[in-house]
N, C-alpha and C positions, 0 to 999 in steps of 0.2 A: 275184278275187285279181289277175288280170292287169291289170284296169283301175286298181286301186290302185297297182300298180307303175308303170304308165305315168303316172299323175297325180303320183306322187312324183318320177319322173325329170323331168317337165315343170317341176315346182316347183323342183327342184334346178337345172335349166338356167336358169330365170328368175332365181333367186338369183345364179347365177354372172354372168349378163349385167348385172344391176343393180349388183352389187359391182364388176364391171369398169368400168362407166360411172362410178361414184362415185370409184373410186381411180385410174383412168387419168390419168396426168399430162398437163397441157396445156402448150403452148408458153408460155414466159415472155418478157417484153420483154427485149431485150438490156440488160445493165447500163449505167447512165449515160445511157440514151436520154431525151431531152426530147420529150414529146409536145406538138406545137404546133397540132394541129387534131383535132377529134373530129367524127364523122358518125354519127348514130344513124338507122337505118332501121327504123321501127316494124313494118312488114309482115314483115320478115325477123327481127325480134327480135334485132338486132345493133347493136353500137357498134363503129365502126372507129376506130382510133387511127393518126395520121400524124405523122411527124417529117420536116420539110423537104420535104413533098410526097410522101414515100415511105410506102406502107402498112407498118405495123409489126405490128399485131395486131388480131384480131377477138374481141370479147367478146359472148357470148350473154346477152341481158338479159330481165328481166321488166319489164312495163309496168304502167300503171294498170289497174284492174279493167275499165275500158271502153276498150280499146285503139284502137278504130276512131274516126277523126276527131280534130280538134285540140281541145285544151282551150279552153273558152270561159268557163266560170264556176267559181267556187269550189265544191268538193264534187262536181264531175261525174265524178271518178275517171278523167279522161283525161290522157294525156301530151301536153304541148304540141307544136306543130309550128312550125318557123321557125328563124331564125338568132339565136342568143344567145351568151353567153360564160360562162365559169366565173368567178364573182364572189367565191367564198368557199371555204375549206377548213376542215372541222371534224373534228379528231381525237377529239372527245368526243361523238360523235353517239349517239343511241339505236339507230342502225343501224350499229354498228362505227365507220365513218368515212364522211364524205361530201364531195362536191364540189357546191357550190351553183350552180345554173343561173339565169341572169339573167331568167327569166320572172317576171312579165309585163313586156314592154316597153311603150312608149307606145301602140303600135297595139293591143296586147292589152287594155290598160286602156280605151282609147276604144271598142273593139268591145263590151266588157262593159258599159260605161256606157250605150251605146245600147240595150242589152237591159235596163237598169235593175238591174244586178247587179254583183258584184265579180268580177274576173278570177281571183282566187285567187293563189296563189304558193307559196313554200317548196318549189320543185321541186328535187330533188337527184338525183345519181348516188350510190347508197349501197350498203352491204353489207347483211347480214342483221341482224335485230333482235338486240340484245345477248343473249347466252345461247342463241341459236338457230343459231350458226355451223355446227353439226354437219350442218345440212340441206344445206349445200354446193350442188353443182350441181343438186340436185333442185328448188331454188327456181325454176329455169328452166321447169319443167313447167306453170306457171300464171301468169297475170297477177294479182298480188296487191297491188300498191302503190296509193296514193291519187293517183297521177299521176307518180310518180318513175320512174327507171330503176334497177333493182336488178341487182347482180352478186354474186358470192361475196365473202366477206371477204378471201380471198387476192387476188382481182382488184382490189378497191377499195384494198387496201394498195399494189398495184403502180401503179394509176392515181394514187393520192394522191401518191406519190413522183415520178411522171413528168410530172404536169400542173401547170402554174403558173396562178395567178389571172390572168385576162385571156385565157386560151386560148379561141378560138372553138369553138362547137359548133353544128352544123346538125342539126335533128331533122326527118327526112323522114317522110311518111306510110308 
């Protein structure tokens, strides 16, 4: 009987912690801020946003299913590494909204061609698959994309409004 009570209390504690994580509000970008630089650090699973050289916010991201190493070929499920820029904004994405990353550049294409394959492409910073937004911050617990960087729907809404096409993004190992 005592063991059941302890298990019940542990379960209750776990439930409180998980709910606290899910519902705890995160810092928002200040209203009207224009993000002019992004830096993703894959090993830390974070995307940092800067305005006029000043750090503004850290977003925790999910990566491609194979997060270690730079993207080399189409279908390798890796997130690229290098210096790119935001080339597109899509409000009607299958993943809520997205910001298009300019991968592959000419060096990526040449490297893949030497290997006799395609470099791939269609790399985005995006939200959650439409209809799955309720997952929220729990999406951070695993690398689940095909090479993109994923944030919550609330976070992509914020980035979508604050980032212009042409904004540089550096993706570090």
